[in-house]
N, C-alpha and C positions, 0 to 999 in steps of 0.2 A: 504493500499499499504506499502511495506517495504521501508526502506530508500535507499537500493541499487537500488530498481526499480525507485524510484524518481530521483536518481542521474542519472541513465541510460537515462531516458526520457528527463531530463533537458539537458544533455549533447548532445543528438541527436538533439534536437531542436536548441541549440546554434550553433553547428557545421554546421548544415544545412543552417542557416541564414547567417553565416560567408562565405558561398561560394558565396554569392551575395554582401554583404556589407564588404568592406575591411577596416581593421584597426579601427573598432568601436565596440570592444568587450564590453566595459563598457556600451555604449548605448543599445546594444542588450540584455545584461544581465539585465539592468533596465527594459527594455521593457517586458521581460519575467516574471521578478519579479511583475510588475504591473498586468500582466495577472493573475498570481497565487494568487494575492492579491484580485482578483475579482474587479479590478479597470479599469479605462480608461486612455488613454495615449494621451497627446498633444505633437506633434513634431513641434517645432517652430525654424525655421532657415531660412537662405537666400536661394534663389532658387538654385536647382541643386546639392545639397549635399547629396541627397538620402533619403529624408523623406518618400516619397511615396513608394520608393523601399523597405525601412525597414518594412513599414507597410504590404506591400504585400507579402514580403518574410516570415514574421511571420505567416500571414494568410495561405499561401500556404505550410507551413511546417506542418500544422495541417490538418487532414482529417476531416475538419468541413466545414459547409457552410460559404460562404464569399460573401459579396456584397460591391461594391465600389459606393460611391455617389460623384459626382462632384458638390461641392456647387457653385451655381451661383446666381446672383441677382434675377432671375426669378423662382428660385426653390421654390415650394410651401410645406407647412407643410404636406399636404396629399401625396406628392411624397415620403416623408420620412416614415410617420406612416402608410398610407394606407387610403382608402376611401371606403364608402358604396355606392354601385351602384345598379341600378335596372336591373335585368335580365329579358329581354322581353320573353325568352322561358319558364322560370318558373314562371314568373309574381311575383317574389319575390325579395326583397333586399338582397344582399350578400356583404360580406366585402372582398375587394380586398387588400391584404396585400402589405405594402410598402417595401422599401428596408432595413428598420431597422430590419425585421424579419430574422436575420441571426445570426450565432454565432460570427462571426467577421465582423465588419462594418468599412470600411475605408472611412473616410470623408475627401475628398481632398480639401484644401483651404477652411476650414470651415468659415473663416471670410469674404468670399465673399457673403454669403447668408444673407438675411435680419434678423433682430432680431426676427421677427415673425417665420421664419423658423427655426432659432437657437433654439427657445423656444420649438419646437416639440421634441427636444432631452431631455428635462429636466426630464419628467417622465420616459422616457426609461432608461436613465443612472442611475437614482437613485432607481427606484422601479422595473426596469427590467419587465416592462409591458406597454402597450399602451391602451389608452382609447379613442374610437372613437364612437360618437353618443350614449353615455351612456353604451356601452358594453366594457368590459375590456378583453385584450388578453395578455397572458403571452408570454415572450420572451424565446427562448430556451437556456438552459445552455450548455456550458459556453457562456457568452455574454460579448463582449468588444467592445468598440468604440476606434479606433485609428484615431485621427484627425491630420491634417497638416495645418499649416498657415505660411505665409511669413510675417515677421514683418516689413520689409522695403517697402512693397507695400501698399501705403495708398489710392490711387485712386480706387474707387469702392469697398472699404472694410468697414466692420462694426465690430468695436472691440467687442469681446466677453464680454457679461455682467458678473457681479460679480457671480451671481448664476450659470452661465454656466462654468466659470472657476473653481469654487469651486467643481464641479463634476468630474473634471478631477484629478485622483489620483496624477499624476506627469506630469511635463513639462520637456521635454528633447531637448537640442539643440545638433545636431550632430557635427557641426563645420566642418572646412575644413580637409580632410585627410592629413596625413603626406606625404612628397614627395615620400617615399618608397611605402606607400599604394596606392598612386594615380598612381605611375608607374605600379604597379601590376594590378590595375584596368584597365589601358590602355592596358596592354597585354592580360588580360583575357577577357575584355568586348570589345575588338576592333572589332571583327568579329561576335560575337554573344552576346545575353543577357543571362546570367546564370539563370536568373529568369524564362525563358521559359522552362528550363530543371529541375526546382526544383520540388521535389516530396514530398509528405507528409511523415513524419516520426513518427506521433503521431496521434491518433484518439480522438474523443470527449470524450469518456468514460475514456480514460487514462488521459486526461487533467482534467476532473472532479475529478478523483482520486488523482491527483497531488495537486489540489486545497484543497481537503479535508485533505490531508497529511499536507499541509502547516498550516491549522487551528490548528493542534495539537502541533505546536512549542510553547515551554513554554515561558511565558512572566512573569517575577517576578514583585512583587509589587513595588520594587525599580525602575525597567525600566519604569513601568507605571507612577510613580511620576516624573521620569526624563523627560519622553516624555511631560507630562503636563507642567513642568517647561520650557522646550524649546518652546512650543507653546504659553504659556502665556508671555514669554519674547518678542514675536513678537507683542503682543498687548500693551505693556507697554512703548514702545519707542516713544520719541517725534517726530520722523520722520515719524511714521506710523499713518495714518488716520483710516485704517481698518486692524486689525490683522487677524491671521489664525483663522478659525472656529472650533468648536468642531468636526465637520466632519474631519477636517484636522488631529486632534489628532488620531481619529480612523483609518483613512486611513494610517497614518504614522506608527502605530503599526502593521497594516496588511502587509504593504510593508516590514517592518523589519522582520516579521515572514518569508516572502518569501525569503528575502535575506539571512537570517540565514539558511533556508533549503537548498538554493542553495550552500551555503558554507559548507554544510555537518553537521551543528550543529542543535541540538534539543532545543536550547535556544537562546534568543535574548540578544545581548550585547549593551552597550551604543555606541560602534563603529557603529552599525547598524543605530541608530538613527541619529548619526552625519553624517554618509555617505548619508543618505536619506533627511536630513533636507532641503537642498536648492531645490532639484527637486520636493519635495512634497509641500513645504510650500511657496516657493518664488512667484509663480504665483498667489497665493491667496491674497497677500498684496496689499494694496492701499496706497501709500506714499503721504504725504502732498505735496502741490504745492511747498513750499519752498525747500523741500528735492529734488524733481525732478529737479527743476531749479539748485540746487546746485551740481547736477551730481551724486547723490546717486542712487542706484538701489536696488530692493527688495532682490537680491541674496546677496549683501553685508550686508544688514540689518539682514538677517537670519543668515549668517555667524558670525556676530558680536554677535548675540543673543546666538548662540551655544558656542562661546568662553567664554562668561561671565556667563554661568550657570554651577555650580558645578556638577560634574559627580556622579551619584548615582550607586555604583556597585551593581550588583544583586548577590543574594545567590544562587550559582548553585546547592547547595544540595537540 
């Protein structure tokens, strides 16, 4: 794929989503970057700010298969991955595929399902395959999980375990829209939902080609060392009980490649690492009890780590 084709495809997807989500260009751009980095996205914010709408708008902008899973306490792992059933007509067992067999899977309120059901996503998200009764089934590329959760609703929820959070490439909070954006939303969405009229602007083959182009973005040795320095800094702070994992380093670089490509560059800059550090790293950290009681949060810890790590400038030549 040529660079101008990549830019045209990305611009079409971004503008299509912005027809539905008002005033959240950065969040939309980051969601697209996660998809191009072959990652998964966690949308965490208060109810009613458009988390599910953003996930569905991205899915509907692509001419790919899309399934939505409403996570509830009674949801079973087999509802997600599938189950082997006996067919009385053929008198044979056959595999009935679950909702995870789709290009884009929207998991709404993921923290309302039990840890047992959440664990059904671990193999899917990391290895892009499902194993049921000893048989392994590959998931179709591109594959992305976009999950939402409401942080303030504690009753009937199960916090995501560390292994689950670590498989999400980035966590994004939409936040409330500006007064101007909210007024525009009231005018445009007052009589109908633009999501109902949203049409695909890109197909699965084009998305796969865009992902392949993203992999070609150059990352210098200096950038790799700088990324490692930033991630290591999250592990060496007294306020952190568990720092970012090696998986976080890899996903931070993949996302940086995607952001660079969206900016029209063929190389990654330190600015890309700094821009992505909080959304990619913060949700993976576990702070000490003393730090949490003292009012510190993971985003602040990551920001401080980035501020204290000296920048290694890449050799663009």
